[in-house]
Each structure stands twice: as C-alpha cells, then as structure tokens.
N, C-alpha and C positions, 0 to 999 in steps of 0.2 A: 273519232272521240266522241263516245256517247253524249247526249244530254245532261244522263245522270252523274258520268265523269265530271264534266265542267261543272256540273252546282256541287259536288265536292271538293271542289278544288278553287272555288268563288267565293268571295267574300259575301257570305249569305243576310248580314245585317238586314238589308232592305228587305230580302225576298221573305226573312226571318219573321220581319214586321204585318208584310203584307198577306201571310198565312195565318200571323194572331187574329185576325180577324174574321176567318174562315174559321177557325178552330174552338173562337171565342162561341161561334155560331153551335158549333155540333158538343159542346159541353151537354147540354139538355137532351141531345140523341145522344152521348155516351153515359149518360148516367140512368138513362131507360133502359138500358142492356144490362143484362146479367153483370155484375161486378164478381173479382174472383173471390168475395167471400159471398157470395150467391144471395147478395141483395140489390134491388135494383129501386131506379129514381122513380120519382114519382110526378116529374114534369111530363108535358105532353112530349110526343113525339114530334120532330120536326127534320124534313127532307134538305139537305147538304149539297153544294156544288161541288163538294169535295173528301171523300171520308179517309183518314190518314190511314184507315187498317185493309182499305181493299186495295186489289192490284192495279198496277199502272194502267193495265190496259182497261179497266173499268172505272177509272177516275178522269175527271176534268181535265182539262189541255193544263199542265205548271203554268206559271205566272213565267212571262219569257222572262229574262237576266234583267234587258235594259228597265220594264218595268217596277218603277218604287212606290212604296207610300210615304205619301209625304207627311205624315204625323202619326203618332201612336194613336193606336184605336180609341176612341171616344167610351167605348164598353168596357166598363172594369170587370173584371173577374169576379167571382162570387166568393164571398168573403166566409171567414170559418164559421160563423154564426148561422149563416144562410144553409152551410153546409146543414151543419146539427139539425136549425131548423125543419129542413127537408125531412129529416127522418121521424118528424113529431109530426106532419102532416096527417090528417084520417087516411089518405089514400097509399100513403106509402106501405111498402112491404116490408113487416117487421122480419129479423132474423128470428129462425126457430129456438125452441127453450133450450133446445142440447148445446147448439150452436153459445147463445148466453151464456148458457153456464160454465161451459169451457172459458170463453173470453172473460168472464170474471173474476174465474179463477188465478188466468195467467197475467189478470191487471193486480190481482193481489199477490202473485208472485215477482212480478216485475218490479217492486217497489223494491223489492231487495233479492238479488239472485239466490243467497243463502237460505230463503226462508221457502225456496221448493223442498228442504229439509223435514219441513214438518210432515210431508207426505210418506215420508220412510220409518214414522216414529211406529212403533211396535203398539198394538191393539190393544191394551190390556183390561182385565174387569177389573176395575177398583173398588167396584161394588163390593166384590168377595174379599178384599184386604181388611185388614185388620189397624187398627189406626197407626200403631209402630210401623207397619208394611207402607202404609199412604205417606207418613213422613221421611222414612228413606226413600222410597221412590221418588217423591220430591227435591230431595236432597239430592240424588243422583240425577235427575233433569236436570237441575240448575247446574249442577256440576260439570257435566259432559256434554250437554247442548246449548246450541245457540238461544236467547234469552227470548227472540223475536220467534223461533218455530215451535214452544211448550207452550202456546197460549191455552189451546185447548183442554192438552193432559193436566195443565192446572186448576185450571178453572171444574172438570170434572174430580180433581181430587179434593181441589177447595171444599165444593161441595158434598162428595162424601165425609170428608173428615168431620165437617161442622155437622151433619147430621149426626154422626154416630158418637162426638161429644156432646152435641143435643139430648140425646137418649141418656147418657153416663149421669148429664147435668141433673136433670131431671129424677132419676134415681136418688142420687145425690142429697135432692134436695128433700127430695121423700122422706128419708132418714134422717137426715136434720130435723124436720117438722115433726118426725115420730116421737122422737127423744124429747119434745118440749122445744125445740127452739122457735124464736120469730121469725117469718120469712123475709121480713126488712133487712133480718143479722146475716142472711145468708150467703155465701162468698166462697167458691171452690174454683180453684185452678189447679194444674198439672205441670208437671217438667214438661211434658211430652205436648201439650198445648203451648207452654211457653216457644219449644224447640221450633214446632209448627210456625206460629207465628213468626219468630226470627225470621225463619226461610223464606216466608211471604214476603215481609219486609223486604230484604235483600233480593228477591223476584222484582217486586215492584220499584226499586232501586236501580237497576240494573235496565229493567225493562224502560223507563223513563230517560234515562240516560241512552239509548239505545234510539229511540226515538224523536230525541232533542238533536242529537248529531246526525240521523236521518232525515229530518225536517231539512235540515240548513242543505243538505246535498240533492234533496228531490225539488228542489225551488230551483237550485242553479243551473241543474239540470235541464228541467222543464224552460226556463228562460232558453237556454243553449237550443235547446229542439224547438220552440217557435220562433228563432233567430233563422235557423237552417229554413223553416219551411218558406218564412219571407224570401230567404234568399234564392229559393228553388223557384219561387214565384217572380223576381226579379231577373230572374235569365230571360224572360222573355223582350226585357228593354236593352239586354247589353248589347254592346254595337261588336260586337268579338264576330271572328270568322265563326262557322256554325261548328266545326271540330272542335275548337277552344273552347264553345258553349257546353260541348257535350260532356270536355272533359272537367270542366266546373261541376258540372251537373253530376258527375259519377264522385268526383271529390265530396260535394256535397251529400251523396249519399255515403260513401265511406264516415262522414264525420256523423252522420245520424247514427249510424251501427255502431259507432263509440261512445254516443255521448250521455251511456249512462242512465238509471232507472230513474224515473217520474211518479208521483204521487198515483197511486190505481184509480183515484176518482177523475184522473184527467185521460190515462192510458189509452184510451179505446178512442174518444175524441181525436187527441194528437196523431197516433197512426191514422186514423179515417182521414183528417186532414191533408196528413204526409203525402198518404198515397194518392188523394184527389188531385194534388196538385202534381205530382208525379208523373202519374197519367194525363194528364193538360200536356205537362210536358214531352211527353213521347205522343203525345197528337200534334203539337207544333213539331215534332222532329221528321215528319213522315216522307219532308224534302232529303233527307239523307237515310235510307230505307235499309243501308245496311247497319249502320249505327243500332236503329232502335229493332232491326228483326234478330239482330245478334241477340241482344239481350232479350226480348219476347221470346226464343228458342232457347235460350240456356233457363229461362224462370219456366219455362213449359218443361224440359226434361227432369228439372227437379220437384217441380211438384207434382209430376208424373210419378216418381219415385215416393214423396211422399205419398198420395192416392196405393200405390201398391202395399207400402207398408199400413195403412190405415184399414186397407183390403184384409191381409195379414191378422192385424190385431182382431179384426172384425171375428173373425174365428176363434179366438184367443177363451178359452173356458172360465180364466180369469179374470173377471170383468172389469175391479180395481186395478189391476197392473194395466190393462189395456187401456183404459181412461187415461191413468196418469201419461201414460207415453202419446197417447191420443193428444194431450194438453201440450205436450212437446212440439209434437205437428202442427198442433195449429198455430203455437208461437213461431216456426218456423216458416210456415205459410205468410203471416201475416210481417213477422219482422226481418227475414231475411231474403225474402225474394219481391219481386214486381212481380208487374203487370205480363199477362199473356196478351195474343194476338184475340180479338173479338170473336174472331171464330170458334175461337176453343174454349173459352171463358166460361158460357151456359155449363157446357159439357162437363170439362173435368170439374167444377164447382159438384157439378151432380151428382159424381163420381162419389165426391170425396163427404157432401152431406148424408148420401146414402150408408156410406162407411159410419160414417159418424152417428147418426141415427141406430144403427144397430147396434153399436157399443154403447150408448147410452139406455136403449133398452133392455140390454143383456144386464147392464147394470141396475134398471131400477126393477129388473127379476129379481137378481139378488138379493136388494135391499125390502121384495116383497114377501123372500123366503125368511129372512132376518129380523121383519115385524113378526110373520109367524112363529120362528120363537120366540121371542120374546111375549109372544101373545101366552106360550105354553107355560114361559116361566111365571107369568102372572099367574094362571089356575093356579102352579105350583106355591106360590108365594101365599096365594087366598086360602088354600088349603094348613098351610102351617098357622096363619092366622087362627084358622079353625082349630086347631088342637091348641095353640096356646089359648084360646077363649074357654077351651074343654077343660085344661089343667086349670085353671083361674077359677072357673065354677067349683069343682070338686072342693069342700072342705076337710083339713085335718085339724088335728089335735094335737100332735107328738113333734117334737124337733127333729125326730129321725124322717118322720112324714114327710113335713117340710123340705129336711135336706134331698130327700129324693126327690121331690116336686123342681125343688130345683135347678138338681141336673138335668130333670128333663127339658126345662126353658131351655138353661143354657144351649142345652143340646138341640132343639129347634130353631134358635137363634141362631146355631152356626149356618143349621139347614137354609136358612131364610138366608144368610148371605153367600151362601153359596151356589143359590138355585139361578143367578143370573139377572142378568139386566129384564126392564119390562118395556113396555112403550111409554116415552115419554112423557105423553099426556096423564098417562095412568100413575106414574112413577111417583108425584105428591101425595096423592092420595093413598097408593100402598101402603107407602113408608108412616103418613099418618094412622094408619087402622093397625100398623104393625106396632108401636110405638102405644098407641091406645089401649093393645092386650095387653102390653107389656106393663103398663103403667099402671092398669087393675089388678095383675097378679102382686104385681110389689106390692101394692097399697095394702093387702091381704097380707103378704107375707109379715113387712110391718106391723100391720096391729099386731099379728098372734105372738110375733119378737116383742114387741112392745109389752104385752101383757106376760111375758114368758119371764124378762129381765126386771117384772116388779118381784116376782119368785125368788130368783139372781139376786137381789140385792137384800131381799130378807135371808137370803142363806148368808149372805158372807155377813152379813150383822151376827150371825149366831157364831159362824166362826170366829170374829173377831173377838167375840165374847171368851170362846175356848182360849183363843191364845193370852188373853190377859190372864188368865186363869193360870195358865201353863208361865207365863212371866214372872208372875206373883211369885210363885212356888218353886222356883227352879232351883234357889238357893236354900230353899228349907231341909233341916238337918232329921225332922222328925220323917226319918223315912218310913216309918210303921204304919203312920196315918199318911202322909202325902204319896208316897207309892200307889195305891189302890184309887186315891183321887186323878194323879196322871194315867192310870192304865184306862180311866171312866172315859176321861175325855177325848182320849187317844180314839176309843171306840164309837165315841159320840159324835168326833171327825167325820168317821166313814159313814156314816149314817145322812150324813144333811148332804141336801143337793148340792146340782152344780152352782157357782158363781158366776160372775160375768169373766168373761177369759182375761182381760185384764190385769185381774188380781189375783187369778187362781195361783200363777205360779209365785207370785210375791208373799202372799197369807200362806201358803204350806212352808215356804222357807222360814218362816218365821217361828211358825207353831214346831216344824223339826226341828230349829238350832234349841229351841225353850224344852222341848222334851229332853234331846239328847245331852244337852249340859244336866240335867238333872239326873237321866238314868248314867250318864259317865260318872256322877258322882258315889251315887249307890254303889256302882261297879267298884270303882277306886275302895271304898270301903271296906268291901267284903273281899278283893283279890288281897287285901293288903292282909288280912288276916285267913285266907285261905292256903295251907301249905297246900292240900288235897289236888289245888291246879295247877299248882308247880310240880309236882311230882309227876301230874298228867301231862304235862309240857314233856319231863324229860322221857318219861315211858314213848310218847308218841313221838317226839325224834326217833327214838329207835328202830319203832316200829316203820318209819317213815323210810330210814335206812334201808329196811328188809324189803320193802317194797320196791323199792327202786333195782335192788339185787334180783327180784321173784322173776323165775322163768316160767312160762304158762307149758301145759302138755301140749295143746294144739288142739283140744276135744273141747269144743264151744260148751258143753252143758257141764262139766267136769271147772273147766275152767272160770266159769259164771259162779260155782259153786264155791269155788277159793278165794274170789275178788269180795263174794258177800262175806265169809267167815273173817278175812280180814277186814271189813267194813266194821261186821260186829263187831272184831274186838276191836276198833279203832275209838269207837264210838262206845263202847264198853268203859275206855279209860278215863272219861268224864270230860268237863270240862277244863279250859287252858286258861290262863291269865288274859286278861282284856286286851295289852299291850304285846301279847304273843298269838294273837288269834290268826296272825297270818301263816301259821302253821298249818289250820285247816284248808286253807288255799292251794298249799304244795302238795297236800293230800291229795285232795277232789284234782288236782291237775295229775297228778302221778296213775290215782287210777282212769281218770279219762282215758289216759294212754292206755291203758291196759284194757279197758273197753273197747277200745278203738282195734286192737286186735282180733278182737272175738267178731266172728260170722254170724252176727244175730241180725235182728229186726232193728232197724235205725231208730224208729220209736221206743220200742221194747228198751233200748239199750239208753235212750233219753230220759226217761221215768225214771229207772233204776238210778241214774247218776243222780237225778234231782232226788230221790226219796234221801238219797246220802246227803244230799247238799244240805236236805230242810233239816236232818239230825244234827248239821254243826249250826245252824241258823236259830234252832228253838232253846232258850236261854230261861232258865225258870225267875220269875217275875220280871222277864223283860221281854218286850215284844217287838222292840226297835228292829232287827235285822229284819223278823218277819216281816213287820211291815215295809219297811223300802222295799222287799221281796215282793209285797203286794199292790205294794202301787207301782214296781215295774212291770210286773207279768199284766195286768192290767192295761197299762199302756202298751204292751207289744200286742195284747190281743186287737185294742183298736186298731194302731198299725195294720195288723194283717188282714183286718177285716177291710178294712179300708181298701187298701190295696187288690182285693178279692175282687169287689164290687168293681173297683175301676177296671180289672182284666174282664168281668163279665158283662160290663156295660160294651166294654172294646168288642169284644164278640157279636155284641149285634151289629155290628157295621160287616162283617163275615155270612150274614144271613143268609146270602144266593153263593155262597162258595161251597163247594163241595170238602167235608172236612179232609179228606186226602191232601187239601191242599198242603206245603210244608208249613204255611205260615199260619196257619188255620190250626196245624195239629201242635207247634208252637205255643200256640196259646192255650189251646186244652190241656196240655201239659204243665203249665205255668200255674193253671188255675187248678187243676188236682194235688201242684205241689202244696199252693199256700192252701187248701183244703185240709191236708194232713199234717200242715205245721201249725195249721189253725186249732187242729184235734189235740195235737199235743200240749198247745199253750192251756189252752181250755181244761185238760185233765191237770195239769200241774195247779191252773187256779184251783180245782175241786181238791185237790191234795192237799194244799197250804190252807184252805180254808177249816179243813177239819183240826186244823192245830189251834184252831182259836177258841 
C-alpha cells in the first residue's frame, strides 16, 4: 500500500496541524499568483518548502505519519479586514473597469433574485408620450411588475410627467394673470395630476414595505454567511479524520450556496473573503490530493464551459443581450464554482477576461452610436425651437390668424416630443429653451385675446340691451308699433360682433325666446281671423295626396319640369295656419323623394330643394323661420370649413408620399367632397340673404 493510501486512511489531525504551519507561509505566495477573478496579491513572493499545487515528485518529502505538531501554529490566519485592506494598497493590481461594472450589477441583483427582471423591461420613449399615456404606463408597471424592478422607468416617467405638467401650469398661470388675476391667488390642479400623485404614493408605499422586509432578510443572511466563513476557517483546528473534515467542508459550501441574498455593499467583500478561505482550505488539503484534484478538475471543466459561452457571446451583435448573459456567467464563476489548479488559473482568467472585454467594448460602441442618435435628435429639437421662436415673432391682429398660429405651434410641440431623446447633459437646457419659446408665444397670444375680450364684453352689453327691449315688449299688443321694433332689434343683433363664448348660447336663447313669444302672439292673432290660411291647408292636403301618387316619366328634364310646376302650384296656394305648418315638412319630404329619383347633379338638386324650402320659410312680417335658417347655415359653414382645414393640415403629413397611395387618395377625395359641400352651403347662404 502506498504512502498516499496510508494517508487517506490515517487520522490526519496531527498532520493537518503540521501542514497548517507550512500553508500559512504559502498564503502570501498564493495571493501573488493570479486568482480566478484575475486579481493578484500585492505581497512579496516567498519560497516555500512544499507547494500544495505541485506534483508529489516536485514537492519536499511529506511529513512522516509519526511526526506530530505539539501545538496549534502561533501565526494566525489573515482576517477579513486584512484581506480587504490588501486590495486598497497602492501596489495592488486593480480589477479592470469592465469586470467591476459586471460585479457591481451582480451585487445589485444579488440582493433579490427577482431584481434581475429590471433588465427585461422594455425600453420605451417616455419623452414622446402624452401625460395620459405616462400615467397609464405608470399604472401598468405598478400593477404588472415587481415594485423593486421598476425604479428606473418610474423615475423617468416622473420626470417627464412633471416637466409636461409644469408647462401646462405656466400656461394656465399666464391665462389667469392675463385676465386680471393676482399671482398669489393662482392655483391649478387636474384629475390627471391627482391620479398620478395617487399612483406614485402607492409606489412609494409598496417600495418602502419591500425594503423593510428585505432589510431584515439580508441582515440575517449576512450573519449566516459570516458564520459559515468562520466555520470554514475553524476546520483547520478540528480534531477529525481528514475525510470527515472534507465532508464538513463540502456541507459548509452547500450551506453557503443556499444561504440567501445579502446587502449589495457587502456582496463582493463577502464572496472574496469566502473564496480566500476556501483556497486556504484547499492548500491545506494537499495531503489528500484525490479530494482536492477532483474538485479542481470539476471547477476547471465548468469554467472552460463558461469561457466557451463567453467567447460565443463576444461574437453576438446584440451587445446588450450578450452583456446580460455575461453577467450570469460571471455570477456562476463567482458563486457556483471554486478554485482550479494554480497552473490553469492565469490562463483561464485571461481567456474569460478577454471575452468580457470584447463584449464590454461592443457595448460601449453601441452606446456611442446611441449618443450620436441623441445628438441628431438635439439638432432636430433645436431647429423646432427656432421655428417656434420665428412664429412667435410674427405679429398678427385677427382671431383667425391667431388660430392658425396656434395650430402651427401645436404641430411643432408634437414634433418636439416625437423627436426622441437628447444627450442627458443637454436635456434640461433644451427643455428650458423650448418652454421659454412657447411661453413667449403664449404671452403674445394672451395679450391679443385680452384686448379682444374687451371688445367681446362691449358686444355682450349691447346684446343684453337688445334682450331687455325684446323682453319688455314681448307681451305688447300694439302690433303695428312693436312689430317694426322687434324686426329692427333682430337685425341689429346680427350686426353686433362676437361675445365671450361662455355667454353666447345663453344670451341667444333668451333673445330668441322673447322674440318667438311676441311673434307667436302676432301669428295667433292673425290666424284667428285668417280663413284663407285654413282653405290653403285644405287645398295643400289634397295636393299632397296627389303628389304621393304621382308617377314620373323617367325623362329627367320632363320630370323636373313636372316637379317645378307642382311646387309652384303649392306655393301659389298661400300660407297655412301656424299650428298646421307641419304640412310643409310633409310636402318637402315628398318632393325630396321625387328629386331623389331624378338623374341630376347632386348640387343642382340640392339647390332646387332649398329654394322650395325658402318659399315655405318666407313669411310676411315674420322673419323668425328665416332667422333660424340663417343661424343654422352659418353654423354649418363654420363646421365644414373647420373640417376642411383639418383635412388640409393632415395632408401635410403626406407631403413625401405619392398621390397614388390609397391613403392619400382617400384624403384628397375627402377634401374635394368637403369643398363641394362648402360651395353648396355658401350658395344657400347667398340665396337666403337675398330674402332680407
């Protein structure tokens, strides 16, 4: 039986103590050679009588079995603080920056396994989102993601929301001051702001609760890991068979692997201390080479697999994805695997470090390209700001001109937010310049509308005076005197300019109610004594029945002439009583049905129908129906013009797209339809004005 076999079967306590003295002296030498993480000790290299990593043929003769150590070595092991202080000495070789970056990120992830999910969050352009979209995104993150993983996007969302809200706040403040308010009295909030604040409070509450629970667990796990380190250090003094000691060591390693997360600021120091004492144990274990070499071989095989994967990742064009997986590989290297034989340490670390550096350099190049894109975005935003400043310089003096400028500014604001991110160092200055340009425009706009409001309030007072006249005379029975007066104030009303929008509908309803009340009385008085209107109603009822049964020839010109004759016949029958004017609507509906069967130009038919309608609306000494139609047509013209302007603005977005594009063709067709529609309404308005 060989001496090696005898050593494995022997009670190795005394021999282990003897070797402890030699191994203590080799610690300085071990830390001068490259560690698995590529670092090296700064202590002076010393020669030793026996190197635990050399082969038996190269080492000094082993201590005989009968030779024992009388007492525990007087030299103590290096303390954790001594290990840490070594790395701080000026002569120590520092880790490369790209390794430190990975270790810092892994330390952060190590506090909580789920924290790594933050890397998988979609990178979104929050700057281009509206305030409503930002709040929805915030709410979705809080609802669907773990609170500890969303810190970065939440911070970005908060900054973007506050910036946009501050812009609105300044606009509201300008409006408030332009209307004569005192700055000290200004206050503005919104449901959206309240909703954001509520979600943010929930986020803070959940985050604080998470950290409170985490703190307790991290502290407990750290104490457990420090105790394991002490237990490993104490194995050198255990009076056990060496195989039993090795089993205890493996149990402690397994306990370390399952000990749970610790604070990120303690992570690297704890792991370095742990590896330090694991290596010391292996150095002392050189008497039992089979046990040590089996672990070294396993660790080498696994680390070579890690290196192979890292070198594959170095060829991956997706630098961010490669970096994330590289973090996992470094975590496995550090947390899952122990040391390898010294002869391999420097070589394998060199390969792993080179692959790591390649991935790091690719990632840095990627971010350099991102920075270039941000610089391009900065140029775009600066150009947009210049356009806003140019629009603000141009002075105009009409409401419509200002409305057009407002639309231009709104378009530029949208362009600004959609232009993308700018370099972080320029973000605050760019945002401030943008807000300043918009603020200058708003001040000019508010000055104009402040002056305009003075005129509107003057017009309001004029219309209120007319309302008083109408209400004072609505029950007057002196029809001969009051009727011309009521017609006059109706005409005066039309020629008074705009009033504040908030008052427009309200005062119109009051004025209309007073006038209608008076003319209803006039018509009621006349209808009571007007038998001709009753006869007209009877005759029109008969004619309406004939029209319902009328069969057209199918020849457009001939049928058109027939319809015109029937219409003239209808109009010749005269007016019907006020309470029976519904028959006019039935007639118009019947005639419309006949016109629909004619193959004529749509606009021509529409105007013929309208002229027939005007005949029924025109009443002697009563313009109420015409007034209502006048108001209705003006409103329709404004609506169609507004829709046409919007479509023409939208067309600007397709300036670089061929007109054969289906979407562009659809917009152009829609614009043409609106133009035709507008022409018809304007022609109707012209016809209506001829009756006044």
